[in-house]
C-alpha positions in Angstrom: -43.4 38.0 37.1 -40.0 36.9 38.5 -36.7 35.7 37.2 -35.2 32.3 36.6 -31.6 32.9 35.6 -32.0 35.7 33.2 -35.5 34.8 31.9 -38.8 36.3 32.9 -41.1 33.7 34.3 -44.4 33.5 36.2 -44.2 33.1 40.0 -47.8 33.8 40.7 -51.1 33.5 38.9 -54.5 34.8 40.0 -57.7 34.9 38.0 -60.1 37.9 38.1 -63.7 36.9 37.3 -66.3 39.3 35.9 -69.6 38.6 37.7 -73.0 40.4 37.6 -71.8 42.4 40.6 -68.4 43.3 39.2 -64.8 41.9 39.3 -64.0 39.3 41.9 -60.5 38.0 42.5 -60.1 34.2 42.6 -57.6 32.1 44.5 -54.0 32.9 43.6 -51.3 30.3 43.2 -47.6 30.9 44.0 -45.9 33.8 45.7 -46.9 37.3 44.7 -44.0 39.4 43.2 -43.5 43.0 42.6 -43.8 42.8 38.8 -47.4 42.3 37.6 -48.6 41.5 34.1 -52.4 41.8 34.0 -54.3 40.6 30.9 -57.9 41.6 30.6 -60.5 40.6 28.0 -62.0 43.4 25.9 -65.7 44.0 26.4 -67.8 41.3 24.8 -64.9 38.8 24.8 -63.7 36.0 27.1 -60.7 33.8 27.3 -60.9 31.2 24.5 -57.4 29.8 24.1 -54.4 29.8 26.5 -51.0 29.0 25.1 -48.5 28.4 28.0 -44.8 27.5 27.7 -42.9 25.7 30.4 -39.4 24.4 30.9 -38.2 24.5 34.5 -41.2 26.6 35.4 -44.1 28.6 33.9 -42.2 30.6 31.3 -44.8 32.4 29.1 -48.4 32.8 28.2 -50.4 34.2 25.4 -54.2 34.4 25.2 -56.8 34.4 22.5 -60.0 36.2 23.5 -63.1 35.1 21.6 -66.3 37.0 21.1 -69.2 35.8 23.3 -72.2 34.8 21.2 -75.2 32.9 22.5 -73.4 31.5 25.6 -70.5 30.2 23.5 -67.3 31.7 22.3 -66.8 32.3 18.6 -63.4 30.9 17.5 -63.7 32.9 14.3 -63.6 36.2 16.1 -60.3 36.4 18.0 -58.2 39.1 19.7 -54.7 37.8 20.6 -52.4 39.1 23.3 -48.7 39.4 22.8 -46.6 36.7 24.5 -45.8 37.6 28.1 -42.7 36.1 29.6 -39.9 34.2 27.9 -41.0 31.8 25.2 -39.0 28.8 26.2 -39.7 25.1 26.7 -42.7 23.1 25.7 -45.9 24.8 24.6 -49.3 23.6 25.9 -52.6 24.8 24.4 -55.8 25.0 26.5 -59.1 25.5 24.7 -59.7 26.9 21.2 -62.9 25.2 20.3 -65.3 27.8 21.7 -66.0 26.0 25.0 -66.1 28.7 27.8 -63.3 28.6 30.4 -64.8 29.3 33.8 -61.7 29.0 36.1 -58.3 27.8 36.8 -56.8 25.4 39.3 -53.2 25.5 40.4 -50.5 23.8 42.3 -47.9 25.0 44.7 -45.0 23.2 46.5 -44.5 23.1 50.2 -42.8 26.5 50.2 -45.6 28.1 48.3 -43.8 28.3 45.0 -46.0 28.1 41.9 -45.7 24.8 40.0 -48.5 24.8 37.4 -52.1 25.4 36.5 -55.0 23.8 34.7 -58.2 25.1 33.2 -61.8 24.5 34.3 -64.3 24.5 31.4 -68.1 25.0 31.4 -69.6 21.6 30.7 -72.7 21.5 28.5 -75.8 20.1 30.1 -75.6 16.3 29.7 -78.2 14.9 27.4 -80.7 12.6 29.1 -80.0 8.9 28.5 -82.3 7.2 26.1 -84.9 5.0 27.7 -83.9 1.5 28.0 -86.5 -0.6 26.3 -86.4 -4.4 26.4 -88.4 -6.2 23.7 -89.1 -9.9 24.0 -90.3 -12.1 21.3 -92.4 -15.0 22.3 -90.6 -18.3 21.9 -91.7 -20.5 19.0 -92.8 -24.0 19.8 
């Protein structure tokens, strides 16, 4: 967390992934600051919805954790975090339908200042394309 005028804003974002071998830190975006706000999903839950507000920067975030059930997230079973930062500017919502989020991507300027982020979703296995069948009728004479 950092300051923009008198508002708390995000200056750095870094995901922490839970793997079968434990927690692994992903790539961070921006410049690390002395104030840290760490949000961690409760056991059996994962990030299902991210609500982020932005004006001149990344101003605030709140997260809905959804219960993990059969490889999907249950949007009916939610634990919501309080809003972190200053709720200001336009709100963007990522997710919410139960599709698992598996990562983030971010952007920095030439000085390394954090500019924004996006979400990477788990894509369901594509369904095989139906067989193309051509039927010809004999021409009538």
